[in-house]
A tleap script that builds the chain and sets N, CA, C and O, in Angstrom:
source leaprc.protein.ff14SB
mol = sequence {
  NMET THR GLN ASN ILE ILE ASP ILE GLY GLU
  ARG GLU GLY ARG VAL ILE ASN ILE VAL LYS
  ALA LYS TYR GLY LEU LYS THR LYS SER GLU
  ALA ILE ALA LEU ILE THR LYS ALA TYR GLU
  ASP ALA PHE LEU GLU PRO GLU LEU ARG PRO
  GLU TYR ILE GLU LYS LEU GLU LYS ILE LYS
  ARG GLY ALA LYS TYR ILE GLY PRO PHE SER
  SER VAL GLU GLU LEU ASP LYS HIE ILE LYS
  SER ASN CALA
}
set mol.1.N position { 1.868 15.457 21.709 }
set mol.1.CA position { 1.657 16.648 20.917 }
set mol.1.C position { 2.994 17.083 20.331 }
set mol.1.O position { 4.023 17.087 21.006 }
set mol.2.N position { 2.946 17.444 19.066 }
set mol.2.CA position { 4.131 17.909 18.370 }
set mol.2.C position { 4.171 19.422 18.382 }
set mol.2.O position { 3.152 20.082 18.175 }
set mol.3.N position { 5.348 19.968 18.624 }
set mol.3.CA position { 5.511 21.412 18.568 }
set mol.3.C position { 6.405 21.754 17.393 }
set mol.3.O position { 7.428 21.110 17.161 }
set mol.4.N position { 5.998 22.786 16.648 }
set mol.4.CA position { 6.756 23.221 15.488 }
set mol.4.C position { 6.853 24.733 15.472 }
set mol.4.O position { 5.947 25.437 15.918 }
set mol.5.N position { 7.950 25.209 14.958 }
set mol.5.CA position { 8.105 26.635 14.703 }
set mol.5.C position { 7.959 26.792 13.206 }
set mol.5.O position { 8.691 26.176 12.432 }
set mol.6.N position { 6.996 27.629 12.795 }
set mol.6.CA position { 6.740 27.794 11.368 }
set mol.6.C position { 6.785 29.268 11.005 }
set mol.6.O position { 6.500 30.140 11.826 }
set mol.7.N position { 7.146 29.524 9.769 }
set mol.7.CA position { 7.120 30.880 9.232 }
set mol.7.C position { 5.943 30.966 8.281 }
set mol.7.O position { 5.877 30.217 7.305 }
set mol.8.N position { 5.011 31.869 8.552 }
set mol.8.CA position { 3.875 32.062 7.673 }
set mol.8.C position { 3.779 33.535 7.321 }
set mol.8.O position { 4.268 34.404 8.043 }
set mol.9.N position { 3.150 33.783 6.215 }
set mol.9.CA position { 2.982 35.156 5.767 }
set mol.9.C position { 1.900 35.877 6.555 }
set mol.9.O position { 1.154 35.278 7.330 }
set mol.10.N position { 1.844 37.188 6.329 }
set mol.10.CA position { 0.868 38.018 7.029 }
set mol.10.C position { -0.560 37.588 6.680 }
set mol.10.O position { -1.425 37.530 7.554 }
set mol.11.N position { -0.796 37.295 5.435 }
set mol.11.CA position { -2.131 36.881 4.992 }
set mol.11.C position { -2.553 35.575 5.660 }
set mol.11.O position { -3.684 35.455 6.131 }
set mol.12.N position { -1.653 34.603 5.703 }
set mol.12.CA position { -1.965 33.326 6.336 }
set mol.12.C position { -2.245 33.514 7.823 }
set mol.12.O position { -3.139 32.874 8.376 }
set mol.13.N position { -1.481 34.392 8.466 }
set mol.13.CA position { -1.711 34.688 9.876 }
set mol.13.C position { -3.088 35.292 10.112 }
set mol.13.O position { -3.749 34.992 11.106 }
set mol.14.N position { -3.507 36.142 9.189 }
set mol.14.CA position { -4.846 36.726 9.296 }
set mol.14.C position { -5.929 35.658 9.141 }
set mol.14.O position { -6.930 35.665 9.857 }
set mol.15.N position { -5.714 34.747 8.200 }
set mol.15.CA position { -6.685 33.669 8.006 }
set mol.15.C position { -6.792 32.827 9.278 }
set mol.15.O position { -7.891 32.468 9.698 }
set mol.16.N position { -5.667 32.520 9.877 }
set mol.16.CA position { -5.681 31.744 11.126 }
set mol.16.C position { -6.429 32.506 12.215 }
set mol.16.O position { -7.207 31.919 12.966 }
set mol.17.N position { -6.193 33.809 12.300 }
set mol.17.CA position { -6.906 34.614 13.291 }
set mol.17.C position { -8.408 34.664 13.016 }
set mol.17.O position { -9.206 34.661 13.953 }
set mol.18.N position { -8.798 34.708 11.750 }
set mol.18.CA position { -10.222 34.703 11.397 }
set mol.18.C position { -10.864 33.387 11.811 }
set mol.18.O position { -11.950 33.376 12.390 }
set mol.19.N position { -10.191 32.276 11.513 }
set mol.19.CA position { -10.714 30.958 11.909 }
set mol.19.C position { -10.814 30.878 13.427 }
set mol.19.O position { -11.803 30.385 13.970 }
set mol.20.N position { -9.798 31.359 14.094 }
set mol.20.CA position { -9.780 31.366 15.567 }
set mol.20.C position { -10.972 32.144 16.115 }
set mol.20.O position { -11.655 31.671 17.024 }
set mol.21.N position { -11.225 33.322 15.578 }
set mol.21.CA position { -12.334 34.151 16.062 }
set mol.21.C position { -13.687 33.558 15.684 }
set mol.21.O position { -14.612 33.547 16.496 }
set mol.22.N position { -13.801 33.070 14.459 }
set mol.22.CA position { -15.080 32.544 13.969 }
set mol.22.C position { -15.558 31.366 14.803 }
set mol.22.O position { -16.751 31.244 15.082 }
set mol.23.N position { -14.635 30.500 15.203 }
set mol.23.CA position { -15.017 29.290 15.934 }
set mol.23.C position { -14.794 29.419 17.444 }
set mol.23.O position { -14.940 28.442 18.177 }
set mol.24.N position { -14.443 30.611 17.904 }
set mol.24.CA position { -14.282 30.846 19.337 }
set mol.24.C position { -13.158 30.036 19.965 }
set mol.24.O position { -13.277 29.564 21.096 }
set mol.25.N position { -12.076 29.879 19.229 }
set mol.25.CA position { -10.942 29.101 19.719 }
set mol.25.C position { -10.031 29.987 20.560 }
set mol.25.O position { -9.990 31.204 20.379 }
set mol.26.N position { -9.306 29.365 21.479 }
set mol.26.CA position { -8.459 30.129 22.389 }
set mol.26.C position { -7.066 30.399 21.843 }
set mol.26.O position { -6.457 31.422 22.157 }
set mol.27.N position { -6.558 29.474 21.019 }
set mol.27.CA position { -5.186 29.632 20.526 }
set mol.27.C position { -5.127 29.434 19.014 }
set mol.27.O position { -6.027 28.862 18.398 }
set mol.28.N position { -4.030 29.931 18.447 }
set mol.28.CA position { -3.811 29.709 17.021 }
set mol.28.C position { -3.563 28.225 16.732 }
set mol.28.O position { -3.882 27.737 15.648 }
set mol.29.N position { -3.001 27.520 17.697 }
set mol.29.CA position { -2.775 26.088 17.526 }
set mol.29.C position { -4.096 25.354 17.307 }
set mol.29.O position { -4.179 24.450 16.476 }
set mol.30.N position { -5.121 25.743 18.052 }
set mol.30.CA position { -6.441 25.133 17.869 }
set mol.30.C position { -6.993 25.454 16.484 }
set mol.30.O position { -7.617 24.602 15.851 }
set mol.31.N position { -6.766 26.674 16.011 }
set mol.31.CA position { -7.225 27.072 14.683 }
set mol.31.C position { -6.505 26.267 13.602 }
set mol.31.O position { -7.130 25.805 12.647 }
set mol.32.N position { -5.206 26.101 13.752 }
set mol.32.CA position { -4.441 25.317 12.778 }
set mol.32.C position { -4.899 23.857 12.797 }
set mol.32.O position { -5.004 23.231 11.742 }
set mol.33.N position { -5.167 23.319 13.966 }
set mol.33.CA position { -5.661 21.944 14.066 }
set mol.33.C position { -7.006 21.805 13.351 }
set mol.33.O position { -7.241 20.811 12.664 }
set mol.34.N position { -7.890 22.795 13.507 }
set mol.34.CA position { -9.186 22.774 12.840 }
set mol.34.C position { -9.023 22.842 11.326 }
set mol.34.O position { -9.696 22.121 10.590 }
set mol.35.N position { -8.139 23.700 10.874 }
set mol.35.CA position { -7.886 23.845 9.433 }
set mol.35.C position { -7.333 22.544 8.853 }
set mol.35.O position { -7.773 22.103 7.792 }
set mol.36.N position { -6.375 21.930 9.540 }
set mol.36.CA position { -5.791 20.687 9.019 }
set mol.36.C position { -6.800 19.552 9.036 }
set mol.36.O position { -6.775 18.696 8.150 }
set mol.37.N position { -7.686 19.524 10.021 }
set mol.37.CA position { -8.731 18.491 10.068 }
set mol.37.C position { -9.688 18.670 8.902 }
set mol.37.O position { -10.089 17.689 8.275 }
set mol.38.N position { -10.061 19.914 8.602 }
set mol.38.CA position { -10.941 20.186 7.465 }
set mol.38.C position { -10.267 19.763 6.155 }
set mol.38.O position { -10.915 19.197 5.275 }
set mol.39.N position { -8.976 20.035 6.032 }
set mol.39.CA position { -8.228 19.617 4.841 }
set mol.39.C position { -8.213 18.100 4.727 }
set mol.39.O position { -8.440 17.547 3.650 }
set mol.40.N position { -7.945 17.434 5.839 }
set mol.40.CA position { -7.915 15.976 5.844 }
set mol.40.C position { -9.248 15.393 5.387 }
set mol.40.O position { -9.283 14.485 4.557 }
set mol.41.N position { -10.338 15.915 5.929 }
set mol.41.CA position { -11.668 15.406 5.580 }
set mol.41.C position { -12.007 15.645 4.116 }
set mol.41.O position { -12.672 14.822 3.487 }
set mol.42.N position { -11.552 16.771 3.573 }
set mol.42.CA position { -11.915 17.138 2.212 }
set mol.42.C position { -11.028 16.516 1.145 }
set mol.42.O position { -11.509 16.213 0.053 }
set mol.43.N position { -9.734 16.316 1.432 }
set mol.43.CA position { -8.816 15.958 0.357 }
set mol.43.C position { -8.043 14.658 0.530 }
set mol.43.O position { -7.540 14.118 -0.455 }
set mol.44.N position { -7.935 14.148 1.729 }
set mol.44.CA position { -7.161 12.933 1.920 }
set mol.44.C position { -8.073 11.711 1.922 }
set mol.44.O position { -9.268 11.812 2.200 }
set mol.45.N position { -7.499 10.570 1.612 }
set mol.45.CA position { -8.284 9.337 1.598 }
set mol.45.C position { -8.727 8.990 3.012 }
set mol.45.O position { -7.943 9.060 3.959 }
set mol.46.N position { -9.972 8.621 3.136 }
set mol.46.CA position { -10.452 8.262 4.478 }
set mol.46.C position { -9.866 6.940 4.939 }
set mol.46.O position { -9.571 6.060 4.130 }
set mol.47.N position { -9.705 6.813 6.218 }
set mol.47.CA position { -9.225 5.567 6.791 }
set mol.47.C position { -10.419 4.624 6.909 }
set mol.47.O position { -11.493 5.029 7.352 }
set mol.48.N position { -10.230 3.380 6.517 }
set mol.48.CA position { -11.327 2.431 6.585 }
set mol.48.C position { -11.570 1.992 8.017 }
set mol.48.O position { -10.633 1.682 8.753 }
set mol.49.N position { -12.848 1.970 8.407 }
set mol.49.CA position { -13.205 1.511 9.736 }
set mol.49.C position { -12.951 0.014 9.833 }
set mol.49.O position { -13.135 -0.700 8.847 }
set mol.50.N position { -12.533 -0.480 10.992 }
set mol.50.CA position { -12.233 -1.906 11.150 }
set mol.50.C position { -13.406 -2.810 10.783 }
set mol.50.O position { -13.200 -3.878 10.205 }
set mol.51.N position { -14.642 -2.398 11.111 }
set mol.51.CA position { -15.795 -3.238 10.787 }
set mol.51.C position { -16.022 -3.333 9.280 }
set mol.51.O position { -16.522 -4.345 8.789 }
set mol.52.N position { -15.653 -2.278 8.543 }
set mol.52.CA position { -15.781 -2.322 7.098 }
set mol.52.C position { -14.735 -3.258 6.497 }
set mol.52.O position { -15.029 -4.008 5.567 }
set mol.53.N position { -13.525 -3.213 7.025 }
set mol.53.CA position { -12.469 -4.111 6.553 }
set mol.53.C position { -12.873 -5.560 6.803 }
set mol.53.O position { -12.655 -6.427 5.956 }
set mol.54.N position { -13.460 -5.816 7.964 }
set mol.54.CA position { -13.923 -7.172 8.289 }
set mol.54.C position { -15.004 -7.617 7.306 }
set mol.54.O position { -15.008 -8.767 6.867 }
set mol.55.N position { -15.904 -6.726 6.964 }
set mol.55.CA position { -16.965 -7.035 6.007 }
set mol.55.C position { -16.370 -7.367 4.633 }
set mol.55.O position { -16.818 -8.302 3.969 }
set mol.56.N position { -15.364 -6.602 4.213 }
set mol.56.CA position { -14.701 -6.886 2.938 }
set mol.56.C position { -14.038 -8.257 2.942 }
set mol.56.O position { -14.096 -8.984 1.951 }
set mol.57.N position { -13.410 -8.606 4.059 }
set mol.57.CA position { -12.771 -9.921 4.165 }
set mol.57.C position { -13.797 -11.042 4.053 }
set mol.57.O position { -13.528 -12.055 3.407 }
set mol.58.N position { -14.959 -10.883 4.666 }
set mol.58.CA position { -16.021 -11.887 4.569 }
set mol.58.C position { -16.486 -12.051 3.131 }
set mol.58.O position { -16.734 -13.165 2.671 }
set mol.59.N position { -16.602 -10.934 2.426 }
set mol.59.CA position { -17.011 -10.989 1.024 }
set mol.59.C position { -15.966 -11.728 0.200 }
set mol.59.O position { -16.309 -12.550 -0.649 }
set mol.60.N position { -14.682 -11.434 0.451 }
set mol.60.CA position { -13.607 -12.112 -0.272 }
set mol.60.C position { -13.623 -13.617 -0.034 }
set mol.60.O position { -13.444 -14.402 -0.965 }
set mol.61.N position { -13.839 -14.018 1.224 }
set mol.61.CA position { -13.842 -15.446 1.548 }
set mol.61.C position { -14.989 -16.173 0.860 }
set mol.61.O position { -14.843 -17.339 0.495 }
set mol.62.N position { -16.126 -15.509 0.674 }
set mol.62.CA position { -17.292 -16.138 0.073 }
set mol.62.C position { -17.324 -16.074 -1.438 }
set mol.62.O position { -18.144 -16.749 -2.060 }
set mol.63.N position { -16.464 -15.292 -2.040 }
set mol.63.CA position { -16.481 -15.104 -3.488 }
set mol.63.C position { -15.808 -16.261 -4.203 }
set mol.63.O position { -14.813 -16.817 -3.739 }
set mol.64.N position { -16.384 -16.605 -5.348 }
set mol.64.CA position { -15.777 -17.638 -6.183 }
set mol.64.C position { -14.719 -16.999 -7.074 }
set mol.64.O position { -14.870 -15.862 -7.521 }
set mol.65.N position { -13.660 -17.737 -7.322 }
set mol.65.CA position { -12.618 -17.270 -8.225 }
set mol.65.C position { -13.030 -17.634 -9.635 }
set mol.65.O position { -13.320 -18.799 -9.908 }
set mol.66.N position { -13.063 -16.659 -10.546 }
set mol.66.CA position { -13.558 -16.930 -11.898 }
set mol.66.C position { -12.528 -16.644 -12.986 }
set mol.66.O position { -12.872 -16.728 -14.165 }
set mol.67.N position { -11.330 -16.322 -12.661 }
set mol.67.CA position { -10.368 -15.918 -13.695 }
set mol.67.C position { -9.183 -16.847 -13.716 }
set mol.67.O position { -9.241 -17.888 -13.061 }
set mol.68.N position { -8.152 -16.561 -14.392 }
set mol.68.CA position { -8.034 -15.477 -15.369 }
set mol.68.C position { -8.603 -15.896 -16.719 }
set mol.68.O position { -8.737 -17.083 -17.017 }
set mol.69.N position { -8.923 -14.920 -17.507 }
set mol.69.CA position { -9.424 -15.165 -18.852 }
set mol.69.C position { -8.355 -14.745 -19.836 }
set mol.69.O position { -7.659 -13.750 -19.634 }
set mol.70.N position { -8.234 -15.507 -20.895 }
set mol.70.CA position { -7.180 -15.216 -21.867 }
set mol.70.C position { -7.609 -14.161 -22.879 }
set mol.70.O position { -6.771 -13.611 -23.594 }
set mol.71.N position { -8.920 -13.872 -22.944 }
set mol.71.CA position { -9.387 -12.857 -23.883 }
set mol.71.C position { -10.695 -12.259 -23.385 }
set mol.71.O position { -11.336 -12.783 -22.475 }
set mol.72.N position { -11.065 -11.167 -23.996 }
set mol.72.CA position { -12.329 -10.518 -23.670 }
set mol.72.C position { -13.495 -11.413 -24.096 }
set mol.72.O position { -14.522 -11.482 -23.420 }
set mol.73.N position { -13.319 -12.082 -25.209 }
set mol.73.CA position { -14.370 -12.975 -25.698 }
set mol.73.C position { -14.636 -14.098 -24.698 }
set mol.73.O position { -15.787 -14.466 -24.463 }
set mol.74.N position { -13.576 -14.635 -24.115 }
set mol.74.CA position { -13.721 -15.693 -23.118 }
set mol.74.C position { -14.475 -15.177 -21.880 }
set mol.74.O position { -15.333 -15.877 -21.343 }
set mol.75.N position { -14.162 -13.983 -21.439 }
set mol.75.CA position { -14.856 -13.367 -20.316 }
set mol.75.C position { -16.322 -13.144 -20.679 }
set mol.75.O position { -17.211 -13.434 -19.878 }
set mol.76.N position { -16.578 -12.632 -21.879 }
set mol.76.CA position { -17.945 -12.392 -22.325 }
set mol.76.C position { -18.739 -13.694 -22.358 }
set mol.76.O position { -19.900 -13.723 -21.948 }
set mol.77.N position { -18.132 -14.753 -22.835 }
set mol.77.CA position { -18.786 -16.062 -22.891 }
set mol.77.C position { -19.129 -16.538 -21.469 }
set mol.77.O position { -20.216 -17.067 -21.236 }
set mol.78.N position { -18.215 -16.352 -20.540 }
set mol.78.CA position { -18.448 -16.741 -19.156 }
set mol.78.C position { -19.610 -15.947 -18.548 }
set mol.78.O position { -20.459 -16.509 -17.856 }
set mol.79.N position { -19.638 -14.654 -18.811 }
set mol.79.CA position { -20.706 -13.802 -18.266 }
set mol.79.C position { -22.061 -14.217 -18.832 }
set mol.79.O position { -23.036 -14.325 -18.089 }
set mol.80.N position { -22.126 -14.449 -20.137 }
set mol.80.CA position { -23.391 -14.818 -20.768 }
set mol.80.C position { -23.865 -16.200 -20.332 }
set mol.80.O position { -25.071 -16.439 -20.273 }
set mol.81.N position { -22.961 -17.102 -20.030 }
set mol.81.CA position { -23.366 -18.452 -19.593 }
set mol.81.C position { -23.909 -18.457 -18.167 }
set mol.81.O position { -24.657 -19.362 -17.798 }
set mol.82.N position { -23.541 -17.449 -17.352 }
set mol.82.CA position { -24.020 -17.376 -15.975 }
set mol.82.C position { -25.209 -16.425 -15.817 }
set mol.82.O position { -25.718 -16.252 -14.710 }
set mol.83.N position { -25.649 -15.818 -16.900 }
set mol.83.CA position { -26.761 -14.837 -16.805 }
set mol.83.C position { -28.099 -15.504 -16.779 }
set mol.83.O position { -29.125 -14.828 -16.702 }
savepdb mol mol.pdb
quit
């Protein structure tokens, strides 16, 4: 566990206290942890589960290599010939 000393404004302190009371938390640290977890879930990129990464690797191994194409017309011709 990491310990930090932070300076927050009165308004932010009130928000932390509201979160603490709303969710029945015992400490402000628990409230801050809840807030940061909510932020992580809403705004940060999710971490890929290992089974999903394994599935992607299987797809890559089974895929045929079809490139590179020197022009869009060449790619279009390839797509139409395989349709």
